[in-house]
C-alpha positions as CSV (number, residue, x, y, z in Angstrom):
1,M,-22.1,4.3,36.2
2,Y,-17.8,4.7,36.5
3,E,-17.7,0.5,34.9
4,I,-19.7,1.8,32.2
5,W,-17.3,5.1,31.6
6,A,-14.4,3.2,31.8
7,N,-15.5,0.1,29.5
8,L,-16.9,3.0,27.5
9,G,-13.3,4.7,26.9
10,L,-11.3,1.8,26.3
11,L,-13.6,0.9,23.7
12,L,-12.9,4.3,22.2
13,L,-9.6,3.9,22.6
14,A,-9.5,0.6,20.8
15,V,-11.8,2.2,17.9
16,I,-9.1,4.9,18.0
17,V,-5.9,3.0,17.4
18,G,-8.1,-0.4,15.0
19,G,-8.2,3.0,13.0
20,I,-4.6,4.1,12.9
21,L,-3.3,0.6,12.8
22,W,-5.8,-0.5,9.6
23,F,-4.0,2.6,8.0
24,V,-0.5,2.1,8.4
25,L,-1.4,-1.0,6.7
26,F,-3.0,0.1,4.2
27,I,-0.9,2.6,2.7
28,L,2.8,-0.2,3.4
29,G,0.1,-2.9,1.3
30,K,-0.7,-0.5,-1.0
31,A,2.8,0.8,-0.8
32,V,3.8,-3.2,-1.4
33,F,2.0,-3.7,-4.3
34,E,2.4,-1.3,-6.6
35,D,5.6,-1.6,-6.7
36,F,5.2,-6.0,-7.1
37,L,3.5,-4.6,-9.8
38,G,5.5,-2.2,-11.1
39,R,8.0,-4.6,-11.3
40,I,6.2,-6.9,-13.7
41,V,4.5,-4.0,-15.5
42,N,8.8,-3.1,-16.6
43,K,9.4,-6.5,-17.2
44,F,7.0,-6.4,-20.0
45,R,7.8,-3.0,-20.8
46,R,11.9,-3.7,-21.0
47,K,11.5,-7.2,-23.5
48,A,9.4,-4.7,-25.1
49,K,11.9,-1.6,-26.0
50,K,14.2,-4.5,-26.5
51,D,12.4,-5.9,-29.8
52,D,11.9,-2.4,-31.0
53,D,15.1,-2.4,-34.1
54,D,14.6,1.1,-35.0
55,F,17.6,3.3,-33.9
56,Y,18.0,6.8,-34.2
57,V,22.2,7.7,-35.0
58,Y,22.7,11.5,-34.9
């Protein structure tokens, strides 16, 4: 009987640790992915802004 509870305890612990690791990796992956995409989008924005010939002089 104790063997069943020990195995269930280990299984529950593995599920909890796996969930925490998944959450951390998800957040890190999302941050890295958004940072990578953000750099690409900003490059295109800067190029588009650089080509703009409208200057306001005050």
